[in-house]
KOLKOLKOL-288614 format. One record per residue (C-alpha): residue in one letter; residue number from 1; x, y, z. Coordinates in Angstrom, 1 decimal. Layout:
BEGIN
+----+-----+--------+--------+--------+
! aa !   i !      u !      v !      w !
+----+-----+--------+--------+--------+
!  A ! NUM !      X !      Y !      Z !
...
+----+-----+--------+--------+--------+
# end
This chain:
BEGIN
+----+-----+--------+--------+--------+
! aa !   i !      u !      v !      w !
+----+-----+--------+--------+--------+
!  M !   1 !   35.7 !   39.1 !   23.0 !
!  A !   2 !   38.1 !   40.6 !   25.7 !
!  E !   3 !   38.2 !   44.0 !   24.0 !
!  G !   4 !   34.9 !   45.8 !   23.6 !
!  T !   5 !   33.2 !   45.8 !   20.3 !
!  Q !   6 !   33.1 !   49.6 !   20.0 !
!  S !   7 !   36.8 !   49.7 !   20.6 !
!  L !   8 !   37.4 !   47.1 !   17.9 !
!  L !   9 !   35.2 !   49.0 !   15.5 !
!  E !  10 !   37.3 !   52.2 !   16.1 !
!  R !  11 !   40.6 !   50.3 !   15.6 !
!  V !  12 !   39.5 !   48.7 !   12.3 !
!  A !  13 !   37.9 !   52.0 !   11.1 !
!  A !  14 !   41.3 !   53.7 !   11.7 !
!  M !  15 !   43.0 !   51.0 !    9.6 !
!  I !  16 !   40.5 !   51.6 !    6.8 !
!  H !  17 !   40.9 !   55.4 !    7.0 !
!  A !  18 !   44.6 !   55.0 !    6.5 !
!  R !  19 !   44.0 !   53.2 !    3.2 !
!  L !  20 !   41.1 !   55.3 !    1.8 !
!  D !  21 !   41.9 !   56.7 !   -1.7 !
!  P !  22 !   39.2 !   58.9 !   -3.2 !
!  K !  23 !   40.6 !   58.6 !   -6.7 !
!  R !  24 !   40.7 !   54.8 !   -6.4 !
!  A !  25 !   37.1 !   54.7 !   -5.2 !
!  A !  26 !   35.9 !   56.9 !   -8.0 !
!  D !  27 !   37.8 !   54.9 !  -10.6 !
!  A !  28 !   36.3 !   51.7 !   -9.2 !
!  K !  29 !   32.8 !   52.9 !   -9.5 !
!  R !  30 !   33.4 !   54.3 !  -13.0 !
!  R !  31 !   35.0 !   51.0 !  -14.2 !
!  Q !  32 !   32.3 !   48.8 !  -12.8 !
!  A !  33 !   29.6 !   51.0 !  -14.2 !
!  D !  34 !   31.3 !   50.9 !  -17.6 !
!  M !  35 !   31.3 !   47.1 !  -17.6 !
!  F !  36 !   27.6 !   46.8 !  -16.6 !
!  A !  37 !   26.7 !   49.3 !  -19.2 !
!  G !  38 !   28.6 !   47.5 !  -22.0 !
!  R !  39 !   31.1 !   50.3 !  -22.4 !
!  T !  40 !   34.8 !   50.0 !  -22.9 !
!  S !  41 !   36.8 !   51.3 !  -19.9 !
!  D !  42 !   40.4 !   52.2 !  -19.2 !
!  S !  43 !   40.8 !   49.0 !  -17.3 !
!  I !  44 !   38.7 !   45.8 !  -16.7 !
!  P !  45 !   38.0 !   45.9 !  -13.0 !
!  I !  46 !   39.8 !   43.5 !  -10.7 !
!  L !  47 !   38.2 !   42.6 !   -7.4 !
!  L !  48 !   40.4 !   41.2 !   -4.7 !
!  G !  49 !   41.5 !   41.4 !   -1.1 !
!  K !  50 !   44.8 !   41.6 !    0.7 !
!  D !  51 !   45.6 !   41.0 !    4.4 !
!  A !  52 !   46.4 !   44.0 !    6.5 !
!  P !  53 !   49.2 !   43.1 !    8.9 !
!  E !  54 !   48.0 !   45.2 !   11.7 !
!  A !  55 !   44.7 !   43.4 !   11.8 !
!  A !  56 !   46.4 !   40.1 !   12.6 !
!  G !  57 !   45.3 !   38.8 !   16.0 !
!  L !  58 !   42.1 !   40.7 !   16.1 !
!  P !  59 !   39.3 !   38.4 !   17.4 !
!  G !  60 !   36.8 !   36.7 !   15.2 !
!  V !  61 !   33.0 !   36.6 !   15.3 !
!  D !  62 !   30.8 !   33.6 !   15.0 !
!  D !  63 !   27.5 !   33.4 !   13.1 !
!  W !  64 !   25.4 !   33.6 !   16.3 !
!  E !  65 !   27.1 !   36.8 !   17.3 !
!  R !  66 !   26.9 !   38.2 !   13.8 !
!  W !  67 !   23.1 !   37.8 !   13.8 !
!  H !  68 !   22.2 !   38.9 !   17.3 !
!  D !  69 !   24.7 !   41.9 !   17.6 !
!  P !  70 !   24.8 !   44.3 !   14.7 !
!  A !  71 !   27.9 !   46.0 !   16.1 !
!  K !  72 !   29.8 !   42.6 !   15.9 !
!  S !  73 !   28.4 !   42.0 !   12.4 !
!  L !  74 !   29.7 !   45.4 !   11.3 !
!  Y !  75 !   33.0 !   44.8 !   12.9 !
!  D !  76 !   33.3 !   41.5 !   11.1 !
!  Q !  77 !   32.5 !   43.0 !    7.7 !
!  L !  78 !   34.9 !   45.9 !    8.2 !
!  K !  79 !   37.7 !   43.6 !    9.4 !
!  N !  80 !   37.3 !   40.7 !    6.9 !
!  G !  81 !   35.8 !   42.4 !    3.9 !
!  V !  82 !   36.2 !   46.2 !    3.7 !
!  L !  83 !   39.8 !   46.4 !    5.1 !
!  P !  84 !   41.2 !   43.7 !    2.8 !
!  A !  85 !   39.5 !   45.3 !   -0.2 !
!  A !  86 !   40.9 !   48.7 !    0.7 !
!  A !  87 !   44.3 !   47.3 !    1.3 !
!  A !  88 !   44.4 !   45.6 !   -2.1 !
!  G !  89 !   43.9 !   48.8 !   -4.0 !
!  G !  90 !   41.9 !   47.2 !   -6.7 !
!  D !  91 !   38.4 !   48.1 !   -8.1 !
!  S !  92 !   36.2 !   46.9 !   -5.3 !
!  V !  93 !   33.5 !   49.3 !   -4.2 !
!  L !  94 !   33.7 !   49.2 !   -0.4 !
!  A !  95 !   30.4 !   48.4 !    1.2 !
!  V !  96 !   28.6 !   46.6 !    4.0 !
!  R !  97 !   25.1 !   45.1 !    4.3 !
!  P !  98 !   22.7 !   43.8 !    6.9 !
!  D !  99 !   24.5 !   40.4 !    6.9 !
!  T ! 100 !   21.5 !   38.3 !    8.1 !
!  G ! 101 !   21.9 !   35.4 !    5.6 !
!  V ! 102 !   19.7 !   34.2 !    2.8 !
!  I ! 103 !   16.5 !   33.6 !    4.8 !
!  N ! 104 !   15.1 !   37.2 !    4.7 !
!  C ! 105 !   12.4 !   37.1 !    2.0 !
!  M ! 106 !   11.2 !   33.6 !    2.9 !
!  T ! 107 !   10.4 !   34.6 !    6.5 !
!  V ! 108 !    8.1 !   37.4 !    5.2 !
!  F ! 109 !    5.8 !   34.5 !    4.2 !
!  G ! 110 !    6.0 !   33.0 !    7.7 !
!  A ! 111 !    8.8 !   30.4 !    7.2 !
!  G ! 112 !   10.5 !   29.5 !   10.4 !
!  W ! 113 !   14.3 !   29.8 !   10.9 !
!  T ! 114 !   17.1 !   29.0 !   13.3 !
!  V ! 115 !   20.3 !   30.8 !   14.1 !
!  M ! 116 !   23.4 !   28.7 !   14.6 !
!  R ! 117 !   27.0 !   29.3 !   15.9 !
!  Q ! 118 !   29.0 !   28.0 !   13.0 !
!  A ! 119 !   26.6 !   28.4 !   10.1 !
!  R ! 120 !   24.4 !   31.1 !    8.6 !
!  P ! 121 !   20.7 !   31.1 !    9.6 !
!  A ! 122 !   18.6 !   28.4 !    8.0 !
!  I ! 123 !   15.0 !   27.9 !    7.2 !
!  T ! 124 !   13.6 !   25.1 !    9.4 !
!  R ! 125 !    9.9 !   25.3 !    8.8 !
!  Y ! 126 !    8.1 !   25.7 !    5.5 !
!  V ! 127 !    4.8 !   27.5 !    5.0 !
!  P ! 128 !    1.7 !   25.4 !    4.3 !
!  K ! 129 !    0.4 !   25.6 !    0.7 !
!  E ! 130 !   -3.0 !   27.2 !    1.7 !
!  A ! 131 !   -1.2 !   29.8 !    3.8 !
!  L ! 132 !    0.9 !   30.8 !    0.8 !
!  R ! 133 !   -2.2 !   30.9 !   -1.3 !
!  E ! 134 !   -4.0 !   33.2 !    1.1 !
!  F ! 135 !   -1.0 !   35.4 !    1.9 !
!  Q ! 136 !   -1.2 !   39.0 !    0.7 !
!  V ! 137 !    2.0 !   40.9 !    0.4 !
!  P ! 138 !    1.9 !   44.3 !    2.1 !
!  D ! 139 !    3.7 !   47.4 !    0.8 !
!  D ! 140 !    5.6 !   47.6 !    4.1 !
!  V ! 141 !    7.2 !   44.3 !    5.1 !
!  S ! 142 !    9.5 !   45.7 !    7.8 !
!  G ! 143 !    7.5 !   44.1 !   10.6 !
!  L ! 144 !    7.3 !   40.6 !    9.1 !
!  G ! 145 !    9.5 !   37.5 !    9.7 !
!  C ! 146 !   13.1 !   38.4 !   10.4 !
!  M ! 147 !   12.8 !   41.9 !    8.7 !
!  P ! 148 !   12.8 !   43.7 !   12.1 !
!  K ! 149 !   16.3 !   42.2 !   12.6 !
!  V ! 150 !   17.3 !   43.4 !    9.1 !
!  V ! 151 !   16.1 !   46.9 !   10.0 !
!  E ! 152 !   18.0 !   46.8 !   13.3 !
!  H ! 153 !   21.2 !   46.1 !   11.4 !
!  L ! 154 !   20.5 !   48.7 !    8.8 !
!  E ! 155 !   19.8 !   51.4 !   11.4 !
!  H ! 156 !   22.8 !   50.4 !   13.5 !
!  H ! 157 !   25.2 !   50.4 !   10.5 !
!  R ! 158 !   24.0 !   53.8 !    9.3 !
!  A ! 159 !   24.6 !   55.4 !   12.7 !
!  A ! 160 !   27.9 !   53.6 !   13.4 !
!  L ! 161 !   29.4 !   54.3 !   10.0 !
!  A ! 162 !   28.6 !   58.0 !   10.5 !
!  R ! 163 !   30.1 !   58.0 !   13.9 !
!  L ! 164 !   33.3 !   56.3 !   12.5 !
!  G ! 165 !   33.5 !   58.8 !    9.7 !
!  L ! 166 !   33.0 !   56.1 !    7.1 !
!  A ! 167 !   29.4 !   56.9 !    5.9 !
!  E ! 168 !   30.6 !   58.2 !    2.5 !
!  A ! 169 !   33.4 !   55.8 !    1.9 !
!  V ! 170 !   31.6 !   52.7 !    3.0 !
!  P ! 171 !   27.9 !   52.8 !    2.0 !
!  I ! 172 !   25.2 !   50.2 !    2.9 !
!  G ! 173 !   23.9 !   47.7 !    0.3 !
!  H ! 174 !   20.8 !   45.6 !    0.5 !
!  C ! 175 !   20.5 !   42.3 !    2.4 !
!  D ! 176 !   20.6 !   39.0 !    0.6 !
!  Q ! 177 !   17.1 !   38.8 !   -1.0 !
!  Q ! 178 !   17.7 !   35.7 !   -3.2 !
!  G ! 179 !   15.4 !   35.6 !   -6.2 !
!  P ! 180 !   11.8 !   34.8 !   -6.8 !
!  F ! 181 !   12.3 !   31.0 !   -7.3 !
!  D ! 182 !   14.7 !   30.7 !   -4.4 !
!  I ! 183 !   12.2 !   32.5 !   -2.2 !
!  A ! 184 !    9.4 !   30.2 !   -3.4 !
!  A ! 185 !   11.6 !   27.1 !   -2.9 !
!  Q ! 186 !   12.5 !   28.0 !    0.7 !
!  A ! 187 !    9.0 !   29.1 !    1.6 !
!  R ! 188 !    7.3 !   26.1 !    0.1 !
!  G ! 189 !   10.1 !   23.6 !    0.5 !
!  H ! 190 !   10.8 !   20.5 !   -1.7 !
!  D ! 191 !    7.1 !   20.2 !   -2.6 !
!  L ! 192 !    7.5 !   23.1 !   -4.9 !
!  F ! 193 !    9.3 !   20.9 !   -7.4 !
!  V ! 194 !    6.2 !   18.6 !   -7.4 !
!  D ! 195 !    3.9 !   21.6 !   -7.7 !
!  L ! 196 !    5.6 !   22.4 !  -11.0 !
!  Y ! 197 !    4.0 !   19.3 !  -12.5 !
!  D ! 198 !    0.9 !   18.9 !  -10.3 !
!  D ! 199 !   -0.3 !   22.5 !   -9.7 !
!  P ! 200 !    1.3 !   24.9 !  -12.1 !
!  E ! 201 !   -1.4 !   27.5 !  -11.5 !
!  F ! 202 !   -0.3 !   27.6 !   -7.8 !
!  V ! 203 !    3.4 !   28.0 !   -8.8 !
!  H ! 204 !    2.6 !   30.9 !  -11.1 !
!  M ! 205 !    0.6 !   32.6 !   -8.3 !
!  L ! 206 !    3.3 !   32.0 !   -5.7 !
!  M ! 207 !    6.0 !   33.3 !   -8.1 !
!  H ! 208 !    4.1 !   36.6 !   -8.5 !
!  K ! 209 !    4.0 !   37.0 !   -4.8 !
!  C ! 210 !    7.7 !   36.2 !   -4.5 !
!  V ! 211 !    8.4 !   39.1 !   -6.9 !
!  Q ! 212 !    6.3 !   41.4 !   -4.7 !
!  V ! 213 !    8.3 !   40.3 !   -1.6 !
!  Y ! 214 !   11.6 !   40.7 !   -3.4 !
!  V ! 215 !   10.8 !   44.2 !   -4.5 !
!  A ! 216 !    9.4 !   45.2 !   -1.1 !
!  V ! 217 !   12.5 !   44.0 !    0.7 !
!  S ! 218 !   14.8 !   45.6 !   -1.8 !
!  R ! 219 !   13.0 !   48.9 !   -1.5 !
!  L ! 220 !   13.2 !   48.7 !    2.3 !
!  C ! 221 !   17.0 !   48.4 !    2.1 !
!  R ! 222 !   17.3 !   51.2 !   -0.4 !
!  R ! 223 !   16.2 !   53.6 !    2.3 !
!  Y ! 224 !   19.6 !   53.2 !    3.9 !
!  G ! 225 !   22.0 !   53.2 !    1.0 !
!  P ! 226 !   22.5 !   54.3 !   -2.6 !
!  A ! 227 !   20.3 !   52.7 !   -5.2 !
!  N ! 228 !   23.3 !   52.3 !   -7.5 !
!  L ! 229 !   24.9 !   49.7 !   -5.1 !
!  T ! 230 !   24.1 !   46.1 !   -4.6 !
!  G ! 231 !   24.8 !   44.4 !   -1.4 !
!  A ! 232 !   27.9 !   42.4 !   -0.7 !
!  Y ! 233 !   30.2 !   41.4 !    2.2 !
!  G ! 234 !   33.0 !   44.0 !    2.3 !
!  G ! 235 !   32.5 !   45.1 !   -1.3 !
!  G ! 236 !   29.7 !   45.8 !   -3.7 !
!  Q ! 237 !   28.8 !   46.2 !   -7.3 !
!  W ! 238 !   28.1 !   49.6 !   -8.7 !
!  M ! 239 !   26.0 !   50.6 !  -11.8 !
!  D ! 240 !   25.3 !   54.1 !  -13.1 !
!  H ! 241 !   21.6 !   53.6 !  -12.4 !
!  P ! 242 !   19.5 !   51.8 !   -9.8 !
!  C ! 243 !   20.3 !   48.1 !   -9.6 !
!  V ! 244 !   19.9 !   44.9 !   -7.5 !
!  R ! 245 !   21.6 !   41.6 !   -7.1 !
!  M ! 246 !   19.5 !   38.4 !   -7.5 !
!  C ! 247 !   20.3 !   34.8 !   -6.7 !
!  G ! 248 !   19.0 !   31.6 !   -8.3 !
!  D ! 249 !   20.6 !   28.8 !   -6.5 !
!  S ! 250 !   17.4 !   26.7 !   -6.6 !
!  E ! 251 !   16.5 !   27.2 !  -10.2 !
!  I ! 252 !   19.6 !   25.5 !  -11.6 !
!  L ! 253 !   17.7 !   22.3 !  -10.5 !
!  I ! 254 !   14.8 !   22.8 !  -13.0 !
!  S ! 255 !   14.7 !   22.4 !  -16.8 !
!  A ! 256 !   15.1 !   25.1 !  -19.3 !
!  A ! 257 !   11.5 !   24.7 !  -20.3 !
!  Q ! 258 !   10.3 !   25.1 !  -16.7 !
!  H ! 259 !   12.6 !   28.1 !  -16.3 !
!  R ! 260 !   11.1 !   29.8 !  -19.4 !
!  E ! 261 !    7.6 !   29.2 !  -18.2 !
!  F ! 262 !    7.8 !   29.9 !  -14.4 !
!  V ! 263 !   10.9 !   31.8 !  -13.6 !
!  A ! 264 !   12.4 !   34.0 !  -16.4 !
!  P ! 265 !    9.3 !   36.2 !  -16.7 !
!  R ! 266 !    9.3 !   36.9 !  -12.9 !
!  I ! 267 !   13.0 !   37.7 !  -12.9 !
!  A ! 268 !   12.2 !   40.3 !  -15.6 !
!  D ! 269 !    9.3 !   41.7 !  -13.5 !
!  A ! 270 !   11.6 !   42.1 !  -10.5 !
!  L ! 271 !   14.4 !   43.7 !  -12.4 !
!  R ! 272 !   12.0 !   46.0 !  -14.2 !
!  A ! 273 !   10.7 !   47.2 !  -10.8 !
!  M ! 274 !   14.2 !   47.8 !   -9.4 !
!  G ! 275 !   16.0 !   49.3 !  -12.4 !
!  G ! 276 !   18.0 !   46.2 !  -13.6 !
!  G ! 277 !   20.8 !   44.3 !  -12.0 !
!  W ! 278 !   22.9 !   41.2 !  -12.1 !
!  F ! 279 !   22.4 !   37.5 !  -11.3 !
!  H ! 280 !   24.3 !   34.9 !   -9.2 !
!  Y ! 281 !   24.0 !   31.2 !   -8.6 !
!  C ! 282 !   26.1 !   28.7 !   -6.7 !
!  G ! 283 !   26.5 !   25.1 !   -7.6 !
!  G ! 284 !   29.2 !   22.5 !   -8.3 !
!  M ! 285 !   31.9 !   24.3 !   -6.5 !
!  P ! 286 !   34.0 !   21.3 !   -5.4 !
!  G ! 287 !   36.6 !   20.9 !   -8.1 !
!  F ! 288 !   34.9 !   23.5 !  -10.3 !
!  G ! 289 !   34.2 !   21.0 !  -13.0 !
!  R ! 290 !   30.5 !   20.3 !  -12.6 !
!  R ! 291 !   28.1 !   21.9 !  -15.0 !
!  E ! 292 !   24.9 !   22.8 !  -13.1 !
!  G ! 293 !   23.3 !   25.9 !  -14.4 !
!  L ! 294 !   24.9 !   26.2 !  -17.8 !
!  H ! 295 !   21.6 !   25.1 !  -19.5 !
!  L ! 296 !   20.1 !   28.4 !  -18.2 !
!  H ! 297 !   22.7 !   30.9 !  -19.4 !
!  E ! 298 !   21.0 !   31.5 !  -22.8 !
!  I ! 299 !   17.7 !   32.1 !  -21.1 !
!  L ! 300 !   19.2 !   34.5 !  -18.6 !
!  A ! 301 !   21.0 !   36.4 !  -21.3 !
!  G ! 302 !   17.6 !   37.1 !  -22.9 !
!  I ! 303 !   16.0 !   38.6 !  -19.8 !
!  E ! 304 !   15.6 !   42.4 !  -20.1 !
!  G ! 305 !   17.5 !   44.3 !  -17.4 !
!  L ! 306 !   19.8 !   41.4 !  -16.5 !
!  R ! 307 !   23.3 !   42.8 !  -17.2 !
!  A ! 308 !   25.7 !   40.3 !  -15.7 !
!  L ! 309 !   26.1 !   36.8 !  -14.5 !
!  N ! 310 !   28.0 !   35.5 !  -11.5 !
!  W ! 311 !   28.4 !   31.7 !  -11.8 !
!  S ! 312 !   30.5 !   29.0 !  -10.3 !
!  T ! 313 !   30.2 !   25.9 !  -12.4 !
!  A ! 314 !   31.7 !   24.9 !  -15.7 !
!  G ! 315 !   33.3 !   22.0 !  -17.5 !
!  D ! 316 !   35.0 !   24.3 !  -20.0 !
!  W ! 317 !   35.5 !   27.6 !  -18.2 !
!  I ! 318 !   37.1 !   29.6 !  -21.1 !
!  G ! 319 !   34.6 !   28.2 !  -23.5 !
!  E ! 320 !   31.7 !   29.3 !  -21.3 !
!  M ! 321 !   33.3 !   32.8 !  -21.0 !
!  W ! 322 !   33.3 !   33.0 !  -24.8 !
!  R ! 323 !   29.7 !   31.9 !  -24.9 !
!  L ! 324 !   28.6 !   34.6 !  -22.4 !
!  K ! 325 !   30.4 !   37.2 !  -24.4 !
!  A ! 326 !   28.6 !   36.1 !  -27.5 !
!  L ! 327 !   25.3 !   36.2 !  -25.6 !
!  G ! 328 !   26.0 !   39.7 !  -24.5 !
!  L ! 329 !   26.2 !   38.9 !  -20.8 !
!  V ! 330 !   28.9 !   40.6 !  -18.7 !
!  N ! 331 !   30.9 !   38.0 !  -16.8 !
!  L ! 332 !   31.1 !   38.8 !  -13.1 !
!  G ! 333 !   33.3 !   36.1 !  -11.8 !
!  F ! 334 !   36.6 !   34.2 !  -11.5 !
!  L ! 335 !   38.6 !   31.5 !  -13.3 !
!  P ! 336 !   40.3 !   28.6 !  -11.5 !
!  R ! 337 !   44.0 !   28.9 !  -11.7 !
!  G ! 338 !   46.1 !   26.1 !  -12.9 !
!  E ! 339 !   48.7 !   24.3 !  -10.8 !
!  G ! 340 !   52.0 !   26.1 !  -11.0 !
!  E ! 341 !   50.5 !   28.7 !  -13.4 !
!  A ! 342 !   52.4 !   32.0 !  -13.3 !
!  L ! 343 !   50.4 !   35.1 !  -12.3 !
!  E ! 344 !   51.0 !   36.8 !  -15.7 !
!  A ! 345 !   50.0 !   33.7 !  -17.6 !
!  Y ! 346 !   47.0 !   33.3 !  -15.4 !
!  F ! 347 !   45.8 !   36.8 !  -16.1 !
!  R ! 348 !   46.4 !   36.4 !  -19.9 !
!  R ! 349 !   44.2 !   33.3 !  -19.8 !
!  V ! 350 !   41.5 !   35.2 !  -17.9 !
!  L ! 351 !   41.5 !   37.9 !  -20.6 !
!  S ! 352 !   41.8 !   35.5 !  -23.6 !
!  P ! 353 !   38.0 !   35.6 !  -24.5 !
!  Y ! 354 !   38.0 !   39.4 !  -24.7 !
!  D ! 355 !   39.1 !   41.7 !  -27.5 !
!  K ! 356 !   38.7 !   45.0 !  -25.6 !
!  R ! 357 !   38.5 !   46.3 !  -22.0 !
!  A ! 358 !   34.8 !   45.4 !  -21.6 !
!  G ! 359 !   32.6 !   42.5 !  -20.6 !
!  L ! 360 !   34.3 !   41.3 !  -17.4 !
!  L ! 361 !   34.5 !   42.1 !  -13.7 !
!  F ! 362 !   37.3 !   39.8 !  -12.5 !
!  E ! 363 !   37.1 !   38.3 !   -9.1 !
!  A ! 364 !   40.7 !   37.5 !   -8.5 !
!  Y ! 365 !   40.4 !   34.6 !   -6.0 !
!  G ! 366 !   43.3 !   32.8 !   -7.7 !
!  V ! 367 !   45.8 !   35.5 !   -6.5 !
!  K ! 368 !   48.1 !   34.1 !   -3.8 !
!  P ! 369 !   48.8 !   36.1 !   -0.6 !
!  D ! 370 !   52.5 !   36.7 !   -1.6 !
!  E ! 371 !   51.3 !   38.1 !   -5.0 !
!  A ! 372 !   48.8 !   40.5 !   -3.6 !
!  D ! 373 !   51.2 !   43.5 !   -3.5 !
!  R ! 374 !   51.8 !   43.3 !   -7.3 !
!  A ! 375 !   48.5 !   41.8 !   -8.5 !
!  V ! 376 !   46.8 !   45.1 !   -9.5 !
!  D ! 377 !   49.8 !   46.5 !  -11.3 !
!  T ! 378 !   50.4 !   43.2 !  -13.0 !
!  W ! 379 !   46.7 !   43.0 !  -14.0 !
!  R ! 380 !   46.9 !   46.5 !  -15.6 !
!  S ! 381 !   50.1 !   45.8 !  -17.4 !
!  V ! 382 !   48.9 !   42.5 !  -18.8 !
!  Q ! 383 !   45.9 !   44.3 !  -20.2 !
!  D ! 384 !   48.2 !   46.9 !  -21.9 !
!  A ! 385 !   50.0 !   44.0 !  -23.5 !
!  V ! 386 !   46.9 !   42.1 !  -24.6 !
!  F ! 387 !   44.9 !   45.0 !  -25.8 !
!  H ! 388 !   47.8 !   47.1 !  -27.1 !
+----+-----+--------+--------+--------+
# end
């Protein structure tokens, strides 16, 4: 980077300041909180980004730099996440996080990891079964695994945002903690899926410890940001009570019966300890037509404290949106846009499962760059037409 990181931070911060709108920010929090609480709002939230012309040409940051230099990580999040969300004028809650990847909780158990240039940090060494059996989770995990790096980022971001005058407008959310089964799967490795059959007692024991780690890491992050906010890159989700985000990328690989026995009760334990939250899983993204995870939606809907689901796989997207609505789960997500589908028609299709302004936080990934200027106004006007 030819220009110093501190200078770049100040430049991007100035671009964000020019776009800050206190009323928009308050409305975004209120609308998101309404959705998560099951209330009808004045508008279903739309979450999107828009390019800021003056940011064109600013240098990028690779994954190695993002990990090792918290100033560069903050710059990257402000430039590529917060600024586009502020420029779009939608319902994103501006936020940053310690952007250290998905390895955080697993390393508390002693899992080894590597940091790469063009990919996020990855687990490279699993923890032996006996070491997992003997491990006792302390209340304070800040000195274990990669958590000192997470704390370094948290402390840097808090001081830097205050210095840039953004502490109130851009709070800090939690790092990526994954969820209890993801933590177990990356600490134990592929053998965990054999353990489900050969040593269920061990799996139950490990899952309880993973809940403890999840809660300890979440509480550590809460020292640096509001408990109402969950972590995200550039934007966060906001509830009117303490909340967390949880990920279940690994559990879509197990059966519904195994999930009911080993996973769902532990998700409930973690959410109960943290005040509730929402759930994400990835899978089947290429083509958007694969169906991993759908067999778990009914189970997830029955977990106390789980308010919303962010998912990425479906054969029949609109049909699954109808099903989530019937199950009482808020849909935090997107809908693939049809080839040549007009923006207004696309928005009408997104809203078609809903009979009121409730039940959805819409991630508008289908909006094209040349539509970004009118996307928010179009979204509001289509709602007025659909819901009268």
